[in-house]
NUVEX-63742 format. One record per residue: residue number from 1; residue in three letters; x, y, z of N, C-alpha, C, CB in turn. Coordinates in Angstrom, 1 decimal. Glycine has a CB too. Layout:
# residues N
{seq NUM	type ALA	n_xx X	n_yy Y	n_zz Z	ca_xx X	ca_yy Y	ca_zz Z	c_xx X	c_yy Y	c_zz Z	cb_xx X	cb_yy Y	cb_zz Z}
...
//
This chain:
# residues 98
{seq 1	type MET	n_xx 0.8	n_yy -0.6	n_zz 0.0	ca_xx -0.2	ca_yy 0.0	ca_zz -0.2	c_xx 0.9	c_yy 1.0	c_zz 0.1	cb_xx -1.5	cb_yy -0.2	cb_zz 0.6}
{seq 2	type GLN	n_xx 0.7	n_yy 2.4	n_zz -1.2	ca_xx 1.1	ca_yy 3.5	ca_zz -0.7	c_xx 0.9	c_yy 4.7	c_zz -0.4	cb_xx 1.5	cb_yy 3.6	cb_zz -1.1}
{seq 3	type SER	n_xx 1.1	n_yy 5.5	n_zz 0.7	ca_xx 0.8	ca_yy 6.7	ca_zz 1.2	c_xx 1.8	c_yy 8.1	c_zz 0.6	cb_xx 0.9	cb_yy 6.5	cb_zz 2.7}
{seq 4	type ASP	n_xx 0.8	n_yy 9.0	n_zz 0.0	ca_xx 1.2	ca_yy 10.3	ca_zz -0.1	c_xx 1.5	c_yy 10.9	c_zz 1.3	cb_xx 0.0	cb_yy 11.0	cb_zz -0.9}
{seq 5	type VAL	n_xx 2.9	n_yy 11.6	n_zz 1.3	ca_xx 3.0	ca_yy 12.7	ca_zz 2.8	c_xx 2.9	c_yy 13.6	c_zz 2.1	cb_xx 4.5	cb_yy 12.9	cb_zz 4.0}
{seq 6	type LEU	n_xx 2.5	n_yy 14.9	n_zz 2.7	ca_xx 1.9	ca_yy 15.8	ca_zz 2.2	c_xx 3.2	c_yy 16.4	c_zz 3.3	cb_xx 0.1	cb_yy 16.0	cb_zz 2.3}
{seq 7	type ARG	n_xx 3.5	n_yy 18.0	n_zz 2.8	ca_xx 4.6	ca_yy 18.8	ca_zz 4.0	c_xx 4.3	c_yy 20.1	c_zz 3.1	cb_xx 6.6	cb_yy 18.2	cb_zz 4.2}
{seq 8	type ALA	n_xx 3.6	n_yy 21.0	n_zz 4.3	ca_xx 3.8	ca_yy 22.1	ca_zz 4.0	c_xx 4.6	c_yy 23.1	c_zz 4.9	cb_xx 2.7	cb_yy 22.4	cb_zz 3.9}
{seq 9	type PHE	n_xx 5.1	n_yy 24.6	n_zz 4.3	ca_xx 6.2	ca_yy 25.1	ca_zz 4.8	c_xx 4.9	c_yy 26.7	c_zz 4.8	cb_xx 7.9	cb_yy 24.8	cb_zz 3.8}
{seq 10	type ARG	n_xx 5.4	n_yy 27.4	n_zz 6.2	ca_xx 5.1	ca_yy 28.5	ca_zz 6.6	c_xx 6.0	c_yy 29.5	c_zz 6.2	cb_xx 5.1	cb_yy 28.5	cb_zz 7.8}
{seq 11	type PHE	n_xx 6.0	n_yy 30.7	n_zz 5.4	ca_xx 7.2	ca_yy 31.6	ca_zz 5.4	c_xx 6.1	c_yy 33.2	c_zz 6.1	cb_xx 8.0	cb_yy 31.8	cb_zz 3.2}
{seq 12	type THR	n_xx 7.1	n_yy 33.5	n_zz 6.6	ca_xx 6.7	ca_yy 35.0	ca_zz 7.0	c_xx 7.6	c_yy 35.9	c_zz 6.5	cb_xx 6.6	cb_yy 35.3	cb_zz 8.4}
{seq 13	type LEU	n_xx 6.8	n_yy 37.6	n_zz 5.8	ca_xx 7.3	ca_yy 38.3	ca_zz 5.1	c_xx 7.9	c_yy 39.4	c_zz 6.5	cb_xx 6.2	cb_yy 38.8	cb_zz 3.9}
{seq 14	type ASP	n_xx 9.4	n_yy 40.0	n_zz 6.9	ca_xx 9.4	ca_yy 40.8	ca_zz 7.5	c_xx 10.5	c_yy 41.7	c_zz 7.0	cb_xx 9.4	cb_yy 40.3	cb_zz 8.8}
{seq 15	type PRO	n_xx 9.5	n_yy 42.8	n_zz 6.6	ca_xx 9.9	ca_yy 44.0	ca_zz 5.4	c_xx 10.9	c_yy 45.2	c_zz 6.5	cb_xx 7.9	cb_yy 45.0	cb_zz 4.5}
{seq 16	type THR	n_xx 11.8	n_yy 45.4	n_zz 5.9	ca_xx 12.2	ca_yy 46.7	ca_zz 7.0	c_xx 11.1	c_yy 48.1	c_zz 6.9	cb_xx 13.9	cb_yy 47.4	cb_zz 6.4}
{seq 17	type PRO	n_xx 11.2	n_yy 48.6	n_zz 7.3	ca_xx 10.2	ca_yy 49.9	ca_zz 7.4	c_xx 10.3	c_yy 50.8	c_zz 6.1	cb_xx 10.6	cb_yy 51.0	cb_zz 8.7}
{seq 18	type ALA	n_xx 11.2	n_yy 50.4	n_zz 5.3	ca_xx 10.9	ca_yy 51.3	ca_zz 3.9	c_xx 10.3	c_yy 50.3	c_zz 3.2	cb_xx 12.3	cb_yy 51.9	cb_zz 3.1}
{seq 19	type GLN	n_xx 10.9	n_yy 49.3	n_zz 3.1	ca_xx 10.1	ca_yy 48.2	ca_zz 2.1	c_xx 8.6	c_yy 47.9	c_zz 2.9	cb_xx 11.3	cb_yy 46.5	cb_zz 1.8}
{seq 20	type LYS	n_xx 8.2	n_yy 47.9	n_zz 4.1	ca_xx 6.8	ca_yy 48.2	ca_zz 4.2	c_xx 6.2	c_yy 49.2	c_zz 4.0	cb_xx 6.3	cb_yy 47.9	cb_zz 5.1}
{seq 21	type GLU	n_xx 7.1	n_yy 50.6	n_zz 3.8	ca_xx 6.3	ca_yy 51.8	ca_zz 3.5	c_xx 5.7	c_yy 51.6	c_zz 1.8	cb_xx 7.4	cb_yy 53.3	cb_zz 3.8}
{seq 22	type VAL	n_xx 6.7	n_yy 51.3	n_zz 0.9	ca_xx 6.4	ca_yy 50.7	ca_zz -0.2	c_xx 5.4	c_yy 49.7	c_zz -0.7	cb_xx 7.3	cb_yy 50.2	cb_zz -0.3}
{seq 23	type LEU	n_xx 5.2	n_yy 48.6	n_zz 0.4	ca_xx 3.8	ca_yy 48.0	ca_zz -0.3	c_xx 2.6	c_yy 48.4	c_zz 0.6	cb_xx 3.9	cb_yy 46.2	cb_zz -0.3}
{seq 24	type LEU	n_xx 2.7	n_yy 49.2	n_zz 1.1	ca_xx 1.3	ca_yy 49.7	ca_zz 1.5	c_xx 1.3	c_yy 51.0	c_zz 0.5	cb_xx 1.2	cb_yy 50.0	cb_zz 3.2}
{seq 25	type ARG	n_xx 1.9	n_yy 51.2	n_zz 0.3	ca_xx 2.1	ca_yy 52.6	ca_zz -1.2	c_xx 1.1	c_yy 51.4	c_zz -2.0	cb_xx 4.4	cb_yy 53.0	cb_zz -2.3}
{seq 26	type HIS	n_xx 2.1	n_yy 50.4	n_zz -2.9	ca_xx 1.4	ca_yy 49.5	ca_zz -4.0	c_xx 0.3	c_yy 49.5	c_zz -3.4	cb_xx 1.9	cb_yy 48.2	cb_zz -4.3}
{seq 27	type ALA	n_xx -0.4	n_yy 48.7	n_zz -2.1	ca_xx -1.4	ca_yy 48.0	ca_zz -2.0	c_xx -2.3	c_yy 48.8	c_zz -1.7	cb_xx -1.3	cb_yy 47.2	cb_zz -1.2}
{seq 28	type GLY	n_xx -2.5	n_yy 50.5	n_zz -1.5	ca_xx -2.8	ca_yy 51.4	ca_zz -1.4	c_xx -3.8	c_yy 52.0	c_zz -3.1	cb_xx -1.5	cb_yy 51.9	cb_zz -0.9}
{seq 29	type ALA	n_xx -2.9	n_yy 51.8	n_zz -3.7	ca_xx -2.8	ca_yy 51.9	ca_zz -5.6	c_xx -3.1	c_yy 51.2	c_zz -5.7	cb_xx -1.7	cb_yy 52.0	cb_zz -6.6}
{seq 30	type ALA	n_xx -3.1	n_yy 49.9	n_zz -5.7	ca_xx -4.1	ca_yy 48.7	ca_zz -6.5	c_xx -5.3	c_yy 49.0	c_zz -6.0	cb_xx -3.8	cb_yy 47.0	cb_zz -6.4}
{seq 31	type ARG	n_xx -6.0	n_yy 49.1	n_zz -4.5	ca_xx -7.2	ca_yy 49.5	ca_zz -3.8	c_xx -7.9	c_yy 50.4	c_zz -4.6	cb_xx -7.0	cb_yy 50.0	cb_zz -2.6}
{seq 32	type TRP	n_xx -7.2	n_yy 51.6	n_zz -5.1	ca_xx -7.4	ca_yy 52.8	ca_zz -5.4	c_xx -8.4	c_yy 53.0	c_zz -6.9	cb_xx -6.1	cb_yy 53.5	cb_zz -5.4}
{seq 33	type ALA	n_xx -7.2	n_yy 51.7	n_zz -7.4	ca_xx -8.0	ca_yy 51.2	ca_zz -9.2	c_xx -9.1	c_yy 50.0	c_zz -8.9	cb_xx -6.6	cb_yy 50.4	cb_zz -10.6}
{seq 34	type PHE	n_xx -9.2	n_yy 50.0	n_zz -8.2	ca_xx -10.5	ca_yy 48.6	ca_zz -8.0	c_xx -11.2	c_yy 49.6	c_zz -7.8	cb_xx -10.5	cb_yy 47.2	cb_zz -6.6}
{seq 35	type ASN	n_xx -11.7	n_yy 50.1	n_zz -7.4	ca_xx -12.6	ca_yy 51.0	ca_zz -6.8	c_xx -12.8	c_yy 52.0	c_zz -7.4	cb_xx -12.3	cb_yy 51.4	cb_zz -5.7}
{seq 36	type HIS	n_xx -11.7	n_yy 52.6	n_zz -8.6	ca_xx -12.2	ca_yy 53.3	ca_zz -9.4	c_xx -12.9	c_yy 52.7	c_zz -10.3	cb_xx -11.5	cb_yy 54.0	cb_zz -9.8}
{seq 37	type ALA	n_xx -12.0	n_yy 51.6	n_zz -11.4	ca_xx -12.8	ca_yy 50.6	ca_zz -12.0	c_xx -14.4	c_yy 50.5	c_zz -11.8	cb_xx -12.3	cb_yy 49.3	cb_zz -11.7}
{seq 38	type LEU	n_xx -14.7	n_yy 49.5	n_zz -10.5	ca_xx -15.7	ca_yy 49.4	ca_zz -10.0	c_xx -17.2	c_yy 50.5	c_zz -10.1	cb_xx -15.2	cb_yy 49.4	cb_zz -9.0}
{seq 39	type GLY	n_xx -16.4	n_yy 52.0	n_zz -9.8	ca_xx -17.1	ca_yy 53.0	ca_zz -10.2	c_xx -17.4	c_yy 52.9	c_zz -11.4	cb_xx -16.7	cb_yy 54.0	cb_zz -9.9}
{seq 40	type MET	n_xx -16.7	n_yy 52.7	n_zz -12.2	ca_xx -16.8	ca_yy 53.0	ca_zz -13.7	c_xx -18.1	c_yy 52.1	c_zz -14.0	cb_xx -15.4	cb_yy 52.5	cb_zz -14.8}
{seq 41	type LYS	n_xx -17.9	n_yy 50.9	n_zz -13.7	ca_xx -18.9	ca_yy 49.5	ca_zz -14.0	c_xx -20.4	c_yy 50.1	c_zz -13.3	cb_xx -18.2	cb_yy 47.9	cb_zz -12.9}
{seq 42	type VAL	n_xx -20.0	n_yy 50.5	n_zz -11.9	ca_xx -21.5	ca_yy 51.1	ca_zz -11.4	c_xx -22.5	c_yy 52.0	c_zz -12.0	cb_xx -21.3	cb_yy 51.9	cb_zz -10.4}
{seq 43	type ALA	n_xx -21.4	n_yy 53.0	n_zz -12.4	ca_xx -22.0	ca_yy 54.3	ca_zz -12.9	c_xx -22.9	c_yy 53.9	c_zz -14.8	cb_xx -20.3	cb_yy 55.5	cb_zz -13.1}
{seq 44	type ALA	n_xx -22.2	n_yy 52.9	n_zz -15.5	ca_xx -22.9	ca_yy 52.2	ca_zz -16.6	c_xx -24.1	c_yy 51.3	c_zz -16.4	cb_xx -22.0	cb_yy 51.5	cb_zz -17.3}
{seq 45	type HIS	n_xx -24.1	n_yy 50.9	n_zz -15.1	ca_xx -25.0	ca_yy 50.6	ca_zz -14.4	c_xx -26.1	c_yy 51.0	c_zz -14.4	cb_xx -24.7	cb_yy 50.7	cb_zz -13.6}
{seq 46	type GLN	n_xx -26.0	n_yy 51.8	n_zz -13.9	ca_xx -27.5	ca_yy 53.0	ca_zz -13.2	c_xx -27.7	c_yy 53.8	c_zz -14.6	cb_xx -26.8	cb_yy 54.6	cb_zz -11.5}
{seq 47	type GLN	n_xx -26.5	n_yy 54.3	n_zz -15.4	ca_xx -26.9	ca_yy 54.7	ca_zz -16.4	c_xx -28.3	c_yy 53.8	c_zz -17.5	cb_xx -25.5	cb_yy 54.8	cb_zz -16.9}
{seq 48	type TRP	n_xx -28.3	n_yy 52.4	n_zz -17.6	ca_xx -28.9	ca_yy 51.8	ca_zz -18.0	c_xx -30.1	c_yy 51.9	c_zz -17.2	cb_xx -28.3	cb_yy 50.7	cb_zz -18.2}
{seq 49	type ARG	n_xx -30.3	n_yy 51.6	n_zz -16.1	ca_xx -31.3	ca_yy 51.5	ca_zz -15.2	c_xx -31.9	c_yy 52.4	c_zz -15.4	cb_xx -31.0	cb_yy 51.3	cb_zz -14.0}
{seq 50	type GLN	n_xx -31.1	n_yy 54.2	n_zz -15.5	ca_xx -32.6	ca_yy 55.2	ca_zz -15.6	c_xx -33.0	c_yy 55.2	c_zz -16.9	cb_xx -32.5	cb_yy 56.9	cb_zz -15.2}
{seq 51	type GLN	n_xx -32.6	n_yy 54.5	n_zz -17.9	ca_xx -32.9	ca_yy 54.5	ca_zz -19.4	c_xx -33.9	c_yy 53.2	c_zz -19.8	cb_xx -31.3	cb_yy 54.4	cb_zz -20.2}
{seq 52	type VAL	n_xx -33.9	n_yy 52.6	n_zz -18.7	ca_xx -35.3	ca_yy 51.1	ca_zz -19.0	c_xx -36.3	c_yy 52.0	c_zz -18.4	cb_xx -35.1	cb_yy 49.1	cb_zz -17.8}
{seq 53	type GLN	n_xx -36.1	n_yy 52.7	n_zz -16.9	ca_xx -36.8	ca_yy 53.4	ca_zz -16.2	c_xx -37.7	c_yy 54.7	c_zz -17.1	cb_xx -35.9	cb_yy 53.9	cb_zz -15.2}
{seq 54	type ALA	n_xx -36.7	n_yy 55.5	n_zz -18.2	ca_xx -37.4	ca_yy 56.4	ca_zz -18.6	c_xx -38.1	c_yy 55.8	c_zz -19.9	cb_xx -36.6	cb_yy 57.6	cb_zz -18.8}
{seq 55	type LEU	n_xx -37.9	n_yy 54.6	n_zz -20.3	ca_xx -38.6	ca_yy 53.5	ca_zz -21.4	c_xx -40.0	c_yy 53.2	c_zz -20.6	cb_xx -37.6	cb_yy 51.9	cb_zz -21.8}
{seq 56	type VAL	n_xx -40.0	n_yy 52.6	n_zz -19.6	ca_xx -41.2	ca_yy 52.3	ca_zz -18.9	c_xx -42.2	c_yy 53.3	c_zz -18.4	cb_xx -40.9	cb_yy 51.8	cb_zz -17.9}
{seq 57	type ASP	n_xx -41.5	n_yy 54.3	n_zz -17.9	ca_xx -42.1	ca_yy 55.4	ca_zz -17.6	c_xx -43.3	c_yy 56.1	c_zz -18.9	cb_xx -40.9	cb_yy 56.4	cb_zz -17.2}
{seq 58	type ALA	n_xx -42.5	n_yy 55.7	n_zz -19.7	ca_xx -43.0	ca_yy 56.0	ca_zz -21.5	c_xx -43.8	c_yy 54.7	c_zz -21.9	cb_xx -41.5	cb_yy 56.1	cb_zz -22.8}
{seq 59	type GLY	n_xx -44.0	n_yy 53.9	n_zz -21.2	ca_xx -45.6	ca_yy 52.9	ca_zz -21.4	c_xx -44.7	c_yy 51.7	c_zz -22.3	cb_xx -47.4	cb_yy 53.9	cb_zz -22.7}
{seq 60	type VAL	n_xx -43.6	n_yy 51.8	n_zz -22.2	ca_xx -43.0	ca_yy 50.4	ca_zz -22.9	c_xx -42.7	c_yy 49.4	c_zz -21.8	cb_xx -41.5	cb_yy 50.6	cb_zz -23.7}
{seq 61	type SER	n_xx -43.1	n_yy 47.8	n_zz -22.1	ca_xx -43.1	ca_yy 46.8	ca_zz -20.8	c_xx -41.6	c_yy 47.0	c_zz -20.2	cb_xx -43.5	cb_yy 45.0	cb_zz -21.2}
{seq 62	type GLU	n_xx -40.9	n_yy 46.6	n_zz -19.1	ca_xx -40.2	ca_yy 46.4	ca_zz -18.2	c_xx -39.6	c_yy 45.5	c_zz -19.6	cb_xx -40.8	cb_yy 45.9	cb_zz -16.7}
{seq 63	type ALA	n_xx -39.8	n_yy 44.3	n_zz -19.7	ca_xx -39.1	ca_yy 43.9	ca_zz -20.4	c_xx -39.0	c_yy 44.1	c_zz -21.9	cb_xx -39.1	cb_yy 43.0	cb_zz -20.0}
{seq 64	type GLU	n_xx -39.9	n_yy 44.3	n_zz -22.1	ca_xx -39.2	ca_yy 45.1	ca_zz -23.7	c_xx -37.9	c_yy 46.5	c_zz -23.7	cb_xx -40.7	cb_yy 46.2	cb_zz -24.7}
{seq 65	type ALA	n_xx -38.3	n_yy 47.3	n_zz -22.1	ca_xx -37.0	ca_yy 48.2	ca_zz -21.9	c_xx -35.7	c_yy 48.0	c_zz -21.9	cb_xx -37.1	cb_yy 48.6	cb_zz -21.0}
{seq 66	type ARG	n_xx -35.5	n_yy 46.5	n_zz -21.1	ca_xx -34.8	ca_yy 45.9	ca_zz -20.6	c_xx -33.8	c_yy 45.6	c_zz -22.2	cb_xx -35.5	cb_yy 44.8	cb_zz -19.6}
{seq 67	type LYS	n_xx -34.7	n_yy 45.2	n_zz -22.6	ca_xx -34.6	ca_yy 44.5	ca_zz -24.4	c_xx -33.2	c_yy 45.6	c_zz -25.0	cb_xx -36.8	cb_yy 45.0	cb_zz -25.8}
{seq 68	type ARG	n_xx -34.2	n_yy 46.7	n_zz -25.3	ca_xx -33.9	ca_yy 47.8	ca_zz -26.0	c_xx -32.5	c_yy 48.8	c_zz -25.6	cb_xx -35.1	cb_yy 48.5	cb_zz -25.9}
{seq 69	type ILE	n_xx -32.6	n_yy 48.6	n_zz -24.6	ca_xx -31.1	ca_yy 49.5	ca_zz -24.6	c_xx -30.3	c_yy 48.7	c_zz -24.0	cb_xx -31.0	cb_yy 51.0	cb_zz -23.8}
{seq 70	type ARG	n_xx -29.1	n_yy 49.3	n_zz -24.7	ca_xx -27.7	ca_yy 49.3	ca_zz -24.5	c_xx -26.9	c_yy 49.9	c_zz -24.4	cb_xx -27.3	cb_yy 48.9	cb_zz -25.0}
{seq 71	type VAL	n_xx -26.2	n_yy 50.3	n_zz -22.8	ca_xx -25.3	ca_yy 50.8	ca_zz -22.2	c_xx -23.5	c_yy 50.0	c_zz -22.3	cb_xx -25.9	cb_yy 50.9	cb_zz -21.0}
{seq 72	type PRO	n_xx -23.0	n_yy 50.4	n_zz -22.9	ca_xx -21.7	ca_yy 49.8	ca_zz -23.2	c_xx -21.1	c_yy 49.5	c_zz -21.8	cb_xx -20.9	cb_yy 50.8	cb_zz -24.2}
{seq 73	type VAL	n_xx -20.7	n_yy 48.4	n_zz -21.2	ca_xx -19.6	ca_yy 48.5	ca_zz -19.8	c_xx -18.8	c_yy 48.7	c_zz -20.1	cb_xx -19.3	cb_yy 47.6	cb_zz -18.9}
{seq 74	type PRO	n_xx -17.8	n_yy 49.5	n_zz -19.9	ca_xx -17.0	ca_yy 49.5	ca_zz -19.8	c_xx -15.6	c_yy 48.3	c_zz -19.4	cb_xx -17.4	cb_yy 50.2	cb_zz -19.4}
{seq 75	type THR	n_xx -15.0	n_yy 48.2	n_zz -20.7	ca_xx -14.2	ca_yy 47.1	ca_zz -20.7	c_xx -12.2	c_yy 47.4	c_zz -19.8	cb_xx -14.3	cb_yy 46.7	cb_zz -22.5}
{seq 76	type LYS	n_xx -11.7	n_yy 46.3	n_zz -19.8	ca_xx -10.2	ca_yy 46.6	ca_zz -19.1	c_xx -9.8	c_yy 47.7	c_zz -19.6	cb_xx -8.9	cb_yy 45.5	cb_zz -19.4}
{seq 77	type PRO	n_xx -9.2	n_yy 47.1	n_zz -21.3	ca_xx -8.3	ca_yy 48.3	ca_zz -22.0	c_xx -9.1	c_yy 49.7	c_zz -21.9	cb_xx -8.0	cb_yy 47.9	cb_zz -23.7}
{seq 78	type SER	n_xx -10.4	n_yy 50.2	n_zz -21.7	ca_xx -10.5	ca_yy 51.4	ca_zz -21.7	c_xx -10.6	c_yy 51.7	c_zz -20.5	cb_xx -11.3	cb_yy 51.9	cb_zz -22.4}
{seq 79	type ILE	n_xx -10.9	n_yy 51.1	n_zz -19.4	ca_xx -10.9	ca_yy 51.6	ca_zz -18.1	c_xx -9.3	c_yy 51.9	c_zz -17.4	cb_xx -11.8	cb_yy 50.5	cb_zz -17.3}
{seq 80	type GLN	n_xx -8.5	n_yy 51.5	n_zz -18.0	ca_xx -6.8	ca_yy 51.2	ca_zz -18.1	c_xx -6.8	c_yy 52.8	c_zz -19.0	cb_xx -6.1	cb_yy 49.2	cb_zz -19.4}
{seq 81	type LYS	n_xx -7.0	n_yy 53.0	n_zz -19.9	ca_xx -7.1	ca_yy 54.2	ca_zz -20.7	c_xx -7.6	c_yy 55.3	c_zz -19.4	cb_xx -8.3	cb_yy 53.8	cb_zz -22.1}
{seq 82	type HIS	n_xx -8.5	n_yy 55.2	n_zz -19.7	ca_xx -9.4	ca_yy 56.5	ca_zz -18.7	c_xx -8.3	c_yy 57.2	c_zz -17.1	cb_xx -11.2	cb_yy 55.6	cb_zz -17.8}
{seq 83	type LEU	n_xx -7.5	n_yy 55.3	n_zz -16.6	ca_xx -6.8	ca_yy 55.8	ca_zz -15.6	c_xx -5.6	c_yy 56.6	c_zz -16.0	cb_xx -6.5	cb_yy 54.8	cb_zz -14.7}
{seq 84	type ASN	n_xx -5.1	n_yy 56.2	n_zz -16.9	ca_xx -3.7	ca_yy 56.9	ca_zz -17.9	c_xx -4.1	c_yy 58.1	c_zz -17.6	cb_xx -3.4	cb_yy 56.6	cb_zz -19.7}
{seq 85	type GLN	n_xx -5.2	n_yy 58.6	n_zz -18.3	ca_xx -5.6	ca_yy 59.6	ca_zz -18.9	c_xx -5.6	c_yy 60.8	c_zz -17.6	cb_xx -7.1	cb_yy 59.3	cb_zz -19.6}
{seq 86	type ILE	n_xx -6.3	n_yy 60.1	n_zz -16.2	ca_xx -6.9	ca_yy 61.0	ca_zz -15.3	c_xx -5.1	c_yy 61.4	c_zz -14.0	cb_xx -8.7	cb_yy 59.8	cb_zz -14.4}
{seq 87	type LYS	n_xx -4.4	n_yy 60.1	n_zz -14.2	ca_xx -3.4	ca_yy 60.3	ca_zz -13.5	c_xx -2.5	c_yy 61.1	c_zz -13.9	cb_xx -3.0	cb_yy 59.2	cb_zz -13.3}
{seq 88	type GLY	n_xx -2.5	n_yy 61.6	n_zz -15.5	ca_xx -1.3	ca_yy 62.4	ca_zz -15.7	c_xx -0.2	c_yy 62.3	c_zz -16.1	cb_xx -1.0	cb_yy 62.6	cb_zz -15.0}
{seq 89	type ASP	n_xx 0.4	n_yy 63.0	n_zz -16.8	ca_xx 2.2	ca_yy 62.6	ca_zz -17.2	c_xx 3.1	c_yy 63.0	c_zz -16.1	cb_xx 2.8	cb_yy 63.5	cb_zz -18.6}
{seq 90	type SER	n_xx 3.5	n_yy 61.8	n_zz -15.9	ca_xx 4.4	ca_yy 62.7	ca_zz -14.5	c_xx 6.7	c_yy 62.8	c_zz -15.2	cb_xx 4.1	cb_yy 61.0	cb_zz -12.2}
{seq 91	type ARG	n_xx 6.5	n_yy 62.5	n_zz -16.2	ca_xx 7.4	ca_yy 62.8	ca_zz -17.0	c_xx 7.9	c_yy 63.8	c_zz -16.8	cb_xx 7.2	cb_yy 62.8	cb_zz -18.0}
{seq 92	type ALA	n_xx 9.1	n_yy 64.4	n_zz -16.9	ca_xx 10.6	ca_yy 65.6	ca_zz -16.7	c_xx 9.7	c_yy 66.2	c_zz -18.4	cb_xx 13.1	cb_yy 64.7	cb_zz -16.8}
{seq 93	type PRO	n_xx 9.5	n_yy 67.1	n_zz -18.5	ca_xx 9.6	ca_yy 67.8	ca_zz -19.4	c_xx 10.8	c_yy 67.6	c_zz -20.7	cb_xx 9.7	cb_yy 68.9	cb_zz -18.7}
{seq 94	type ASP	n_xx 12.1	n_yy 67.5	n_zz -20.3	ca_xx 13.4	ca_yy 67.5	ca_zz -20.5	c_xx 13.6	c_yy 65.9	c_zz -21.5	cb_xx 14.0	cb_yy 67.6	cb_zz -18.9}
{seq 95	type LEU	n_xx 12.8	n_yy 64.9	n_zz -20.8	ca_xx 12.7	ca_yy 63.9	ca_zz -21.3	c_xx 12.5	c_yy 63.5	c_zz -22.7	cb_xx 12.0	cb_yy 63.6	cb_zz -20.8}
{seq 96	type PRO	n_xx 12.5	n_yy 62.2	n_zz -23.8	ca_xx 11.8	ca_yy 62.3	ca_zz -24.7	c_xx 10.4	c_yy 61.2	c_zz -24.7	cb_xx 12.8	cb_yy 62.2	cb_zz -25.8}
{seq 97	type THR	n_xx 10.0	n_yy 61.9	n_zz -25.6	ca_xx 8.5	ca_yy 61.4	ca_zz -25.5	c_xx 8.3	c_yy 60.0	c_zz -26.2	cb_xx 7.5	cb_yy 62.5	cb_zz -26.3}
{seq 98	type GLY	n_xx 9.4	n_yy 59.5	n_zz -26.9	ca_xx 9.0	ca_yy 58.5	ca_zz -28.3	c_xx 9.9	c_yy 57.2	c_zz -27.6	cb_xx 9.8	cb_yy 59.2	cb_zz -30.2}
//
């Protein structure tokens, strides 16, 4: 009879104060970007709901209104482009652009 032995290892990070600061900045930036992307998607959904409600108020059935309204959901590339636009360009003016 053959049995498998599983081993587990546990590692911990022990960053220096400077490394800890950098890790926290990266985590904060990632969280901000996630919240921004989520906000863009929520805004698109709210726009869709408002347009559906406007058609329902005009006398169209809700099922038909849901089929008619198409609001583009922001894609990953469009969100990334938007993030780059709002971040701005931090390059020094004397650096080459190409």
